[in-house]
N, C-alpha and C positions, 0 to 999 in steps of 0.2 A: 524688641523684635526680628526675630533669624529667621534667614531664611534659607533653605535646603538647596543647593545649587540641583543645574535642573542640570539630567542624567544627558552625558552627551547621546544625539542618534550614533544606533550603530544600523547601518544596512546589511551587515552579514548576519546580524542577532535577528533582523526582520525578516529579510530573506530566510534563514531557517525554518524561522516560525511559521511564513506562508508557506512553506516546503511540506512540511508538516501538517498545519492543516490540509492542504493536495491529498496524502496521505490520508489524512483520517477522513476523505471524503470520497477517496474511493472507497475503502470497504464501508463506510457510511450503507454507499453508494448497492454494492454489494449486500448487504443486511439485508437492504430495503427491495432488496429485486429489481432494482431499477435500473435495465440498459442506457438507459436514456439519459441516469443524473451520472454515469460511470463514461461513459463517449462525451458525454460535456467535457470530461476532465481533462478533455484529450485532443495534441494536437492532430489540425486535419489530416499529417502524415504520419499520426504518432501509431507505436507496435504495441502487444501485446499480447508475450508469452503465458501459457494455460499452462498448471500441473498437468493432462499427461503430457503436455509440448505442443501445443499445439498454436498455432501464430494466427497473429488477427491481428490487419494489417491495415490500418485508414480509420476514420475514426468511424465511416459509414458500415465498413468490418466489424468495429468492436460492436457496433449500436446489434447488428442484427447478429452476430458469437452468439451476446451477454442475453439476447430475447431469447433464442434458442433455449440453453443452457438451462434457464429460469424459464422457459415452456416447459421443458423436457425434462427437469430435474426439480425434487426436494434439494435446496441448494440451505447446506449449512448457514452457521454464523459467524467471523473473521472474527478474531480476540488477536489483535498486532499490539509489538512496541516497536519503537525507530527505535536500535541501537544508536545510527548517527546521521546525517547528514556534511556533505561536503560541497564547497563550492567550487568549483571546477572554479569561475570566474564569476562574476556578478550577476548575471545573466540563464548560468547555465551550476544542476544543482544533482548530484546525486544521494539519495534516500534508501540508505542501509535496513531493513524489518526482516523479525522475526514476525511468524502469524500461526495460530492454532484454527482449530475448528469448529466447535460446538452443531453436529448434528442435529435434524430439526428433533424436535420427543425433549433430545437428550439434557444435561446442563453441569457435564461435563467437557472436554477436550479429547479427541482419538485423534490418541497422539500419531494417526498413520496419515492424517491430513495436514502436519505440520508442515511446514513452510520456507524457506527463506524467501523475501520478497525482495526487487531493488526497483527502484523507480529513476529514473534520467529525466528531470524536467528541467524548460525554459521560460524564458520569463518572455513573455512577447505582447504587446502593445499594452502591456501595463500589470498583466499580470503571468501567474504561474499555470502550465501547461506541462502534462503528460505527455514526454514523445515515447521513453518503452517504460511497459512498466514487466517487471518476469519474478513469477511465481513457480520455484522449481519448490518437489520435495528434497525434506529438510529427513533422508531416510536414514544418514548413518553407520553404514551398511557395520556390520562389525565390531559396532562401539557403542552401545546400549548404556553405558553409564552417560556420555554425552545426547543420545535421544532421549534421557528422562530426564535430562538435565534441563532442558530443551523447553520440555514439555511440564516441569515446575516452574517455571521460568515461567513461561505462556501463562499455568496457573491463576497466577499471582494478581497476573492484568483482570482477572476476572471480579 
């Protein structure tokens, strides 16, 4: 009876997987329109920079800001794709992603809402928390081919 070698524990791979899951939880919280689900992922003093440039500082402001967004607007659903996770050290990671949004009642991405997203995450008490989430419009001024390529890339995630 031959036995397969047990794969070595890879803490970097595990950290990357956990940070990717944290990002998915952010998008899932948004798609469920749950300010609590989003805010609970942040460090107490975490920051969020919105698509319009608004800054929310601290978990409480992130929670109240998202409650206002969800109360005042019919928000679309995020479609995201992680491009890279970089471990700065075993306790800090930077996630690079792109995201599109499907408006309410639609089935396709609105390319005007495409974004470049960054998450800085830190491990605290054994679990990852968002220290910074930034959502920047991907407008690609005067570069329509790049804008179209991003929309096509995101459509494949649908």
